[in-house]
TILO-993922 format. One record per residue (C-alpha): residue number from 0; y, z, x. Coordinates in pm, whole numbers, m for minus. Layout:
! TILO-993922
{site NUM, {Y, Z, X}}
...
This chain:
! TILO-993922
{site 0, {746, 172, m2846}}
{site 1, {546, 343, m2579}}
{site 2, {649, 236, m2233}}
{site 3, {351, 178, m2003}}
{site 4, {328, 409, m1707}}
{site 5, {415, 256, m1374}}
{site 6, {201, 274, m1061}}
{site 7, {193, 600, m873}}
{site 8, {91, 696, m522}}
{site 9, {m228, 896, m474}}
{site 10, {m121, 968, m118}}
{site 11, {214, 1112, m226}}
{site 12, {55, 1325, m497}}
{site 13, {m204, 1453, m252}}
{site 14, {67, 1525, 3}}
{site 15, {283, 1699, m259}}
{site 16, {m12, 1916, m368}}
{site 17, {m95, 2007, m7}}
{site 18, {266, 2087, 80}}
{site 19, {319, 2285, m239}}
{site 20, {10, 2495, m173}}
{site 21, {103, 2527, 194}}
{site 22, {461, 2632, 106}}
{site 23, {338, 2897, m137}}
{site 24, {94, 3031, 119}}
{site 25, {363, 3003, 388}}
{site 26, {604, 3211, 179}}
{site 27, {329, 3461, 94}}
{site 28, {238, 3487, 461}}
{site 29, {604, 3523, 556}}
{site 30, {643, 3802, 300}}
{site 31, {332, 3974, 431}}
{site 32, {452, 3944, 790}}
{site 33, {793, 4080, 688}}
{site 34, {632, 4379, 519}}
{site 35, {413, 4444, 821}}
{site 36, {709, 4400, 1057}}
{site 37, {916, 4644, 846}}
{site 38, {636, 4899, 852}}
{site 39, {572, 4861, 1223}}
{site 40, {944, 4869, 1302}}
{site 41, {984, 5184, 1095}}
{site 42, {700, 5348, 1283}}
{site 43, {854, 5253, 1617}}
{site 44, {1191, 5391, 1511}}
{site 45, {1027, 5706, 1378}}
{site 46, {855, 5754, 1712}}
{site 47, {1189, 5705, 1886}}
{site 48, {1355, 5964, 1660}}
{site 49, {1075, 6211, 1721}}
{site 50, {1073, 6152, 2096}}
{site 51, {1451, 6186, 2118}}
{site 52, {1445, 6508, 1918}}
{site 53, {1187, 6668, 2148}}
{site 54, {1375, 6550, 2456}}
{site 55, {1696, 6706, 2323}}
{site 56, {1505, 7024, 2234}}
{site 57, {1377, 7044, 2590}}
{site 58, {1726, 6990, 2733}}
{site 59, {1899, 7240, 2508}}
{site 60, {1994, 7579, 2671}}
{site 61, {2027, 7912, 2503}}
{site 62, {2325, 7994, 2286}}
{site 63, {2604, 8171, 2477}}
{site 64, {2805, 8472, 2355}}
{site 65, {3028, 8247, 2144}}
{site 66, {2735, 8069, 1985}}
{site 67, {2789, 7748, 2184}}
{site 68, {2543, 7546, 2385}}
{site 69, {2572, 7411, 2729}}
{site 70, {2659, 7038, 2725}}
{site 71, {2361, 6804, 2665}}
{site 72, {2307, 6487, 2859}}
{site 73, {2456, 6189, 2672}}
{site 74, {2222, 5945, 2489}}
{site 75, {2327, 5618, 2644}}
{site 76, {2185, 5276, 2717}}
{site 77, {2182, 4945, 2532}}
{site 78, {1869, 5036, 2340}}
{site 79, {2019, 5363, 2217}}
{site 80, {2345, 5200, 2115}}
{site 81, {2156, 4921, 1939}}
{site 82, {1942, 5149, 1723}}
{site 83, {2241, 5391, 1681}}
{site 84, {2056, 5727, 1681}}
{site 85, {2277, 6030, 1625}}
{site 86, {2183, 6392, 1687}}
{site 87, {2290, 6739, 1580}}
{site 88, {2206, 7082, 1714}}
{site 89, {2212, 7318, 1421}}
{site 90, {2216, 7698, 1452}}
{site 91, {2270, 7945, 1172}}
{site 92, {2324, 7666, 920}}
{site 93, {2610, 7506, 1111}}
{site 94, {2639, 7225, 1361}}
{site 95, {2708, 7366, 1703}}
{site 96, {2678, 7038, 1892}}
{site 97, {2653, 6673, 1783}}
{site 98, {2698, 6316, 1895}}
{site 99, {3013, 6129, 1811}}
{site 100, {2862, 5938, 1519}}
{site 101, {2688, 6234, 1356}}
{site 102, {2846, 6407, 1055}}
{site 103, {3008, 6750, 1097}}
{site 104, {2767, 6920, 860}}
{site 105, {2392, 6927, 911}}
{site 106, {2187, 6628, 806}}
{site 107, {1929, 6858, 650}}
{site 108, {2007, 7210, 539}}
{site 109, {1748, 7485, 505}}
{site 110, {1466, 7287, 663}}
{site 111, {1159, 7508, 624}}
{site 112, {898, 7332, 844}}
{site 113, {882, 7339, 1220}}
{site 114, {930, 6962, 1234}}
{site 115, {924, 6660, 1008}}
{site 116, {1102, 6357, 865}}
{site 117, {1348, 6337, 580}}
{site 118, {1514, 6045, 396}}
{site 119, {1857, 6128, 260}}
{site 120, {2200, 5992, 179}}
{site 121, {2497, 6125, 376}}
{site 122, {2856, 6019, 314}}
{site 123, {2747, 5703, 134}}
{site 124, {2492, 5594, 399}}
{site 125, {2112, 5615, 390}}
{site 126, {1966, 5801, 687}}
{site 127, {1622, 5862, 831}}
{site 128, {1619, 6201, 1006}}
{site 129, {1367, 6384, 1220}}
{site 130, {1407, 6765, 1242}}
{site 131, {1241, 6987, 1502}}
{site 132, {1294, 7363, 1482}}
{site 133, {1267, 7636, 1746}}
{site 134, {1180, 7954, 1565}}
{site 135, {1233, 8177, 1868}}
{site 136, {1582, 8066, 1960}}
{site 137, {1679, 8008, 1599}}
{site 138, {1825, 7657, 1631}}
{site 139, {1702, 7311, 1543}}
{site 140, {1761, 6958, 1660}}
{site 141, {1817, 6686, 1402}}
{site 142, {1811, 6321, 1513}}
{site 143, {1904, 6058, 1255}}
{site 144, {1940, 5684, 1222}}
{site 145, {2116, 5485, 951}}
{site 146, {1878, 5265, 748}}
{site 147, {2104, 4960, 784}}
{site 148, {2041, 4965, 1160}}
{site 149, {1675, 4909, 1091}}
{site 150, {1761, 4615, 864}}
{site 151, {1978, 4471, 1138}}
{site 152, {1674, 4450, 1365}}
{site 153, {1485, 4259, 1093}}
{site 154, {1784, 4032, 1036}}
{site 155, {1804, 3954, 1407}}
{site 156, {1431, 3882, 1404}}
{site 157, {1471, 3654, 1101}}
{site 158, {1758, 3466, 1262}}
{site 159, {1546, 3406, 1569}}
{site 160, {1239, 3297, 1373}}
{site 161, {1365, 3095, 1071}}
{site 162, {1425, 2774, 1265}}
{site 163, {1081, 2773, 1437}}
{site 164, {918, 2863, 1103}}
{site 165, {1096, 2575, 928}}
{site 166, {1000, 2344, 1213}}
{site 167, {637, 2444, 1174}}
{site 168, {658, 2367, 799}}
{site 169, {807, 2024, 869}}
{site 170, {544, 1962, 1134}}
{site 171, {281, 2058, 878}}
{site 172, {426, 1796, 640}}
{site 173, {408, 1525, 908}}
{site 174, {54, 1620, 1006}}
{site 175, {m51, 1620, 639}}
{site 176, {109, 1277, 590}}
{site 177, {m82, 1140, 888}}
{site 178, {m408, 1305, 786}}
{site 179, {m387, 1184, 426}}
{site 180, {m326, 834, 559}}
{site 181, {m638, 859, 774}}
{site 182, {m843, 1008, 492}}
{site 183, {m729, 738, 245}}
{site 184, {m785, 454, 494}}
{site 185, {m1126, 368, 335}}
{site 186, {m939, 303, 8}}
{site 187, {m721, 45, 179}}
{site 188, {m1019, m117, 351}}
{site 189, {m1210, m136, 23}}
{site 190, {m903, m276, m154}}
{site 191, {m864, m540, 119}}
{site 192, {m1229, m645, 89}}
{site 193, {m1193, m671, m290}}
{site 194, {m866, m865, m262}}
{site 195, {m1040, m1114, m34}}
{site 196, {m1284, m1204, m311}}
{site 197, {m1251, m1554, m454}}
{site 198, {m1447, m1753, m713}}
{site 199, {m1632, m1893, m414}}
{site 200, {m1722, m1547, m284}}
{site 201, {m1848, m1305, m545}}
{site 202, {m2088, m1124, m313}}
{site 203, {m2129, m753, m368}}
{site 204, {m1896, m518, m182}}
{site 205, {m2093, m335, 87}}
{site 206, {m2170, 28, 5}}
{site 207, {m2237, 124, 366}}
{site 208, {m1959, 338, 511}}
{site 209, {m1796, 401, 174}}
{site 210, {m1684, 755, 88}}
{site 211, {m1900, 930, m168}}
{site 212, {m1607, 947, m412}}
{site 213, {m1568, 565, m403}}
{site 214, {m1934, 484, m459}}
{site 215, {m1915, 492, m843}}
{site 216, {m1609, 263, m840}}
{site 217, {m1757, 19, m589}}
{site 218, {m2089, 26, m773}}
{site 219, {m1920, m55, m1106}}
{site 220, {m1720, m333, m938}}
{site 221, {m2037, m481, m792}}
{site 222, {m2191, m491, m1139}}
{site 223, {m1885, m674, m1272}}
{site 224, {m1896, m919, m980}}
{site 225, {m2265, m977, m1044}}
{site 226, {m2210, m1050, m1412}}
{site 227, {m1914, m1275, m1331}}
{site 228, {m2116, m1467, m1074}}
{site 229, {m2398, m1515, m1322}}
{site 230, {m2154, m1639, m1587}}
{site 231, {m1991, m1884, m1344}}
{site 232, {m2326, m2010, m1223}}
{site 233, {m2443, m2060, m1580}}
{site 234, {m2122, m2248, m1666}}
{site 235, {m2153, m2469, m1359}}
{site 236, {m2518, m2541, m1427}}
{site 237, {m2437, m2630, m1788}}
{site 238, {m2153, m2861, m1683}}
{site 239, {m2363, m3029, m1416}}
{site 240, {m2667, m3067, m1643}}
{site 241, {m2459, m3196, m1933}}
{site 242, {m2272, m3442, m1714}}
{site 243, {m2592, m3561, m1553}}
{site 244, {m2770, m3605, m1886}}
{site 245, {m2475, m3796, m2033}}
{site 246, {m2458, m4054, m1756}}
{site 247, {m2779, m4231, m1852}}
{site 248, {m2706, m4276, m2226}}
{site 249, {m2349, m4380, m2147}}
{site 250, {m2475, m4646, m1908}}
{site 251, {m2716, m4767, m2175}}
{site 252, {m2442, m4769, m2437}}
{site 253, {m2222, m4974, m2207}}
{site 254, {m2499, m5232, m2165}}
{site 255, {m2559, m5252, m2543}}
{site 256, {m2189, m5309, m2605}}
{site 257, {m2187, m5591, m2350}}
{site 258, {m2487, m5747, m2524}}
{site 259, {m2326, m5718, m2869}}
{site 260, {m2006, m5868, m2735}}
{site 261, {m2198, m6177, m2624}}
{site 262, {m2381, m6198, m2954}}
{site 263, {m2064, m6165, m3163}}
{site 264, {m1779, m6348, m2987}}
{site 265, {m1556, m6298, m3288}}
{site 266, {m1549, m5924, m3231}}
{site 267, {m1468, m5950, m2860}}
{site 268, {m1141, m5758, m2888}}
{site 269, {m1304, m5464, m3067}}
{site 270, {m1594, m5456, m2826}}
{site 271, {m1350, m5469, m2531}}
{site 272, {m1167, m5162, m2666}}
{site 273, {m1502, m4987, m2714}}
{site 274, {m1601, m5068, m2356}}
{site 275, {m1272, m4918, m2232}}
{site 276, {m1339, m4599, m2427}}
{site 277, {m1691, m4582, m2286}}
{site 278, {m1547, m4636, m1938}}
{site 279, {m1303, m4346, m1981}}
{site 280, {m1585, m4128, m2110}}
{site 281, {m1799, m4224, m1813}}
{site 282, {m1511, m4140, m1577}}
{site 283, {m1475, m3803, m1750}}
{site 284, {m1846, m3731, m1705}}
{site 285, {m1826, m3832, m1339}}
{site 286, {m1527, m3599, m1291}}
{site 287, {m1709, m3310, m1458}}
{site 288, {m2010, m3371, m1237}}
{site 289, {m1785, m3382, m927}}
{site 290, {m1621, m3052, m1024}}
{site 291, {m1960, m2894, m1095}}
{site 292, {m2064, m2985, m742}}
{site 293, {m1737, m2874, m582}}
{site 294, {m1691, m2539, m759}}
{site 295, {m1980, m2348, m598}}
{site 296, {m1896, m2472, m248}}
{site 297, {m1733, m2246, 8}}
{site 298, {m1511, m2356, 296}}
{site 299, {m1777, m2249, 544}}
{site 300, {m2022, m2492, 384}}
{site 301, {m1811, m2797, 463}}
{site 302, {m1915, m3022, 750}}
{site 303, {m1570, m3071, 895}}
{site 304, {m1516, m3351, 1145}}
{site 305, {m1251, m3585, 1271}}
{site 306, {m1186, m3845, 1000}}
{site 307, {m1038, m4171, 1131}}
{site 308, {m750, m4271, 904}}
{site 309, {m695, m4644, 987}}
{site 310, {m1042, m4749, 859}}
{site 311, {m1001, m4526, 552}}
{site 312, {m659, m4676, 474}}
{site 313, {m799, m5025, 525}}
{site 314, {m1076, m4956, 273}}
{site 315, {m822, m4823, 21}}
{site 316, {m604, m5132, 69}}
{site 317, {m900, m5362, 12}}
{site 318, {m1012, m5177, m300}}
{site 319, {m675, m5121, m468}}
{site 320, {m471, m5423, m358}}
{site 321, {m612, m5647, m636}}
{site 322, {m532, m5389, m905}}
{site 323, {m184, m5335, m761}}
{site 324, {m122, m5710, m764}}
{site 325, {m249, m5738, m1121}}
{site 326, {m10, m5463, m1232}}
{site 327, {281, m5603, m1032}}
{site 328, {304, m5297, m806}}
{site 329, {383, m5303, m435}}
{site 330, {117, m5097, m252}}
{site 331, {186, m4996, 112}}
{site 332, {m32, m4784, 339}}
{site 333, {77, m4669, 683}}
{site 334, {m78, m4422, 927}}
{site 335, {124, m4279, 1217}}
{site 336, {m163, m4051, 1319}}
{site 337, {m516, m4149, 1405}}
{site 338, {m720, m3876, 1241}}
{site 339, {m736, m3551, 1048}}
{site 340, {m1005, m3283, 1022}}
{site 341, {m1217, m3272, 710}}
{site 342, {m1511, m3403, 513}}
{site 343, {m1492, m3786, 507}}
{site 344, {m1634, m3833, 158}}
{site 345, {m1415, m3564, 3}}
{site 346, {m1099, m3694, 167}}
{site 347, {m1179, m4040, 35}}
{site 348, {m1218, m3893, m315}}
{site 349, {m877, m3725, m280}}
{site 350, {m697, m4042, m174}}
{site 351, {m869, m4256, m438}}
{site 352, {m764, m4012, m709}}
{site 353, {m402, m4003, m588}}
{site 354, {m369, m4379, m538}}
{site 355, {m548, m4452, m864}}
{site 356, {m317, m4217, m1056}}
{site 357, {m7, m4371, m898}}
{site 358, {m116, m4724, m989}}
{site 359, {m219, m4622, m1339}}
{site 360, {108, m4454, m1439}}
{site 361, {362, m4673, m1256}}
{site 362, {509, m4972, m1443}}
{site 363, {535, m5323, m1303}}
{site 364, {789, m5359, m1026}}
{site 365, {721, m5013, m886}}
{site 366, {624, m4926, m532}}
{site 367, {349, m4691, m414}}
{site 368, {343, m4572, m51}}
{site 369, {61, m4389, 125}}
{site 370, {165, m4246, 461}}
{site 371, {m2, m4026, 723}}
{site 372, {229, m3861, 978}}
{site 373, {315, m3547, 1175}}
{site 374, {560, m3325, 990}}
{site 375, {687, m2987, 1117}}
{site 376, {394, m2958, 1355}}
{site 377, {136, m3033, 1083}}
{site 378, {m70, m3335, 984}}
{site 379, {49, m3469, 650}}
{site 380, {m71, m3734, 409}}
{site 381, {178, m3828, 139}}
{site 382, {139, m4049, m167}}
{site 383, {476, m4134, m324}}
{site 384, {596, m4374, m591}}
{site 385, {918, m4460, m770}}
{site 386, {770, m4467, m1119}}
{site 387, {867, m4259, m1421}}
{site 388, {773, m3936, m1243}}
{site 389, {690, m3594, m1387}}
{site 390, {936, m3323, m1490}}
{site 391, {943, m2996, m1290}}
{site 392, {777, m2791, m1567}}
{site 393, {483, m3031, m1589}}
{site 394, {443, m3051, m1209}}
{site 395, {344, m2685, m1203}}
{site 396, {54, m2763, m1440}}
{site 397, {m70, m3091, m1293}}
{site 398, {m376, m2933, m1134}}
{site 399, {m485, m2756, m1453}}
{site 400, {m807, m2896, m1588}}
{site 401, {m766, m3136, m1881}}
{site 402, {m386, m3116, m1861}}
{site 403, {m211, m3446, m1929}}
{site 404, {163, m3509, m1937}}
{site 405, {284, m3574, m2289}}
{site 406, {409, m3924, m2365}}
{site 407, {177, m4101, m2122}}
{site 408, {28, m4415, m2272}}
{site 409, {m237, m4454, m2004}}
{site 410, {m566, m4278, m2068}}
{site 411, {m717, m4023, m1834}}
{site 412, {m944, m3723, m1824}}
{site 413, {m691, m3474, m1685}}
{site 414, {m939, m3376, m1413}}
{site 415, {m840, m3601, m1120}}
{site 416, {m577, m3369, m975}}
{site 417, {m799, m3067, m1041}}
{site 418, {m1056, m3230, m815}}
{site 419, {m784, m3297, m557}}
{site 420, {m673, m2932, m569}}
{site 421, {m1030, m2805, m531}}
{site 422, {m1096, m3027, m228}}
{site 423, {m762, m2925, m75}}
{site 424, {m853, m2557, m118}}
{site 425, {m1189, m2612, 48}}
{site 426, {m1014, m2770, 347}}
{site 427, {m736, m2511, 366}}
{site 428, {m487, m2791, 296}}
{site 429, {m166, m2722, 103}}
{site 430, {m118, m2951, m197}}
{site 431, {240, m2987, m323}}
{site 432, {423, m3200, m578}}
{site 433, {783, m3318, m560}}
{site 434, {1011, m3616, m611}}
{site 435, {889, m3956, m502}}
{site 436, {1059, m4250, m332}}
{site 437, {1437, m4235, m336}}
{site 438, {1431, m3915, m540}}
{site 439, {1247, m4092, m824}}
{site 440, {887, m4088, m938}}
{site 441, {630, m3844, m808}}
{site 442, {546, m3741, m453}}
{site 443, {220, m3570, m358}}
{site 444, {182, m3416, m10}}
{site 445, {m123, m3278, 165}}
{site 446, {m34, m3055, 462}}
{site 447, {m306, m2953, 705}}
{site 448, {m290, m2612, 878}}
{site 449, {m68, m2598, 1188}}
{site 450, {m369, m2540, 1412}}
{site 451, {m496, m2882, 1326}}
{site 452, {m383, m3174, 1533}}
């Protein structure tokens, strides 16, 4: 089975390519500089050999009766010792005077030119020798230098330069890392703008300021967003139109059933069941219409204001107390805070859905509490009960549209909590589900942002 490739970093690949190319060029440049340095160093040493040979020639006196020369001035100094140049004065094919490090036999025998250079191997060492010949006095001066002394100069130069050169390469890597980050910054900005998109915001991503290389990608994404927005708008229009068109015939059907029930008292039970089914269908249509109106809204379109909670709780108590009494459920509402920020009508829809669900699914003898309070620096409204509750796996799906917990005898559309979730999202309120009263039943909490008071 083919394993899918994992994500990879464009920045790292770009940096690796730049550093690889830079390293190759760095090594090529270093090799070129080494070759040039070797050539230039050789020329400097050759000039030193030639200059030393002519200086020795000028200082050399005539041969005496025994064929010896007067003593020559010593070649001293740190520079001379460092480059280790050795000389010979050769007359009649033999060495008549030499430095301590020069061999006893001539470097070059039978040299025919007046002067020149020669590369040779003497006693296992490679030498570079300059020979200058005096045809009148019949002697010649040979000044030589071992080749390894020239390499020592290059080695000293390399030892002095390798650390700065490596530092420059590392600095190049850091600069390239920083530059690639700056160059790829538009990618991150574009990704952030795309990640901020929601079903409420499918506007096209701006093309202004985008790099030329990103324009095809952003353009293709804008086309996808446009098609998605059209599809969502068409779906919402269809849902809204269908729900709106169904309300009128359902209302008429409900009236006809009431009329038939009066005309046929013997079928009252059947007509009552039919009226309940029509009522559930009407509630479903109303929920679909509510969702169709809520879906296209954005948070910025809400008219947020301070919503007084005591009057809202009083209205809920008046509306739901009779149903709670009929079902044998204890309903309690308490507000420890005066107000929250939001849309009054939408918050009322939220609380009616939550209280209605709690009353519908709790058996007789249960208790339902609605409480508004400050919790951890946030405004919170909680609706809790001690009914049968919902298992943890089903809690995660409660806000899915048309989802209903299996085993529930009470009817419902499966859209009430979806509406609650949508309104909570529009208000920036966190909706959470957990255990209810005493660790039993279901608890629903709505937490406002901490900036709210």
